[in-house]
C-alpha positions in Angstrom: 13.7 44.2 2.2 10.6 44.2 0.1 8.4 47.2 -0.7 4.6 46.8 -0.8 2.9 48.5 -3.8 1.5 51.4 -1.7 4.9 52.1 -0.1 6.5 52.6 -3.5 3.8 55.2 -4.3 4.3 56.9 -0.9 8.1 57.2 -1.6 7.5 58.5 -5.1 5.2 61.3 -3.8 8.1 62.7 -1.7 10.5 65.4 -2.9 13.9 64.3 -4.2 15.9 65.3 -1.1 13.5 63.4 1.3 13.7 60.3 -0.9 17.5 60.4 -0.8 17.5 60.8 3.0 15.1 57.9 3.5 17.0 55.7 1.1 20.3 56.5 2.9 18.8 55.8 6.3 17.2 52.5 5.1 20.5 51.4 3.7 22.1 52.2 7.1 19.5 50.2 9.0 19.8 47.1 6.7 23.6 47.1 7.0 23.4 46.6 10.7 23.5 43.2 12.3 20.1 43.7 14.0 18.2 46.4 12.1 15.2 46.0 14.4 17.3 47.5 17.3 16.7 50.8 15.5 13.0 50.2 15.1 10.1 50.7 17.5 7.4 48.1 17.9 4.0 49.5 17.3 1.3 49.1 19.9 -1.6 48.8 17.4 -0.4 46.3 14.8 -3.3 47.1 12.4 -0.9 49.3 10.3 2.3 47.3 10.8 4.5 45.7 13.4 7.4 48.1 13.6 8.4 51.5 12.4 11.6 53.4 11.6 11.9 57.1 12.2 13.6 59.3 9.6 13.1 62.9 10.6 9.4 63.7 10.3 8.7 60.6 8.3 7.8 57.1 9.6 8.6 53.9 7.7 6.1 51.2 8.8 7.1 47.6 8.3 6.2 44.0 9.0 8.5 41.0 9.3 7.9 37.8 7.4 10.6 35.3 8.4 13.9 37.1 7.7 12.3 39.5 5.2 11.3 43.1 6.1 8.3 44.4 4.2 7.8 48.1 4.0 4.1 48.8 4.3 4.0 52.6 4.2 6.2 55.7 4.2 4.4 58.8 5.4 4.7 62.0 7.4 4.3 61.5 11.1 1.0 63.5 11.1 -0.6 61.1 8.6 0.9 57.7 9.3 -1.2 56.6 12.3 -4.5 57.8 10.9 -7.0 55.1 9.9 
């Protein structure tokens, strides 16, 4: 998994507890045989191809070969706004 520059900033803006929760959940997803089985495909791919849900936060990602690239990590009220 690779983090885009903006996704690192998104993660650093969050409080410590939320960061830990997201990191724990991302680790769980990546340990699975098919992590995309836990993801939802996005209808409008202008922000990314898939998203993971972690509580009220959404982790938007794209797939490049066998690499997952995290595009953004934002609250659900903000993530889909253009």
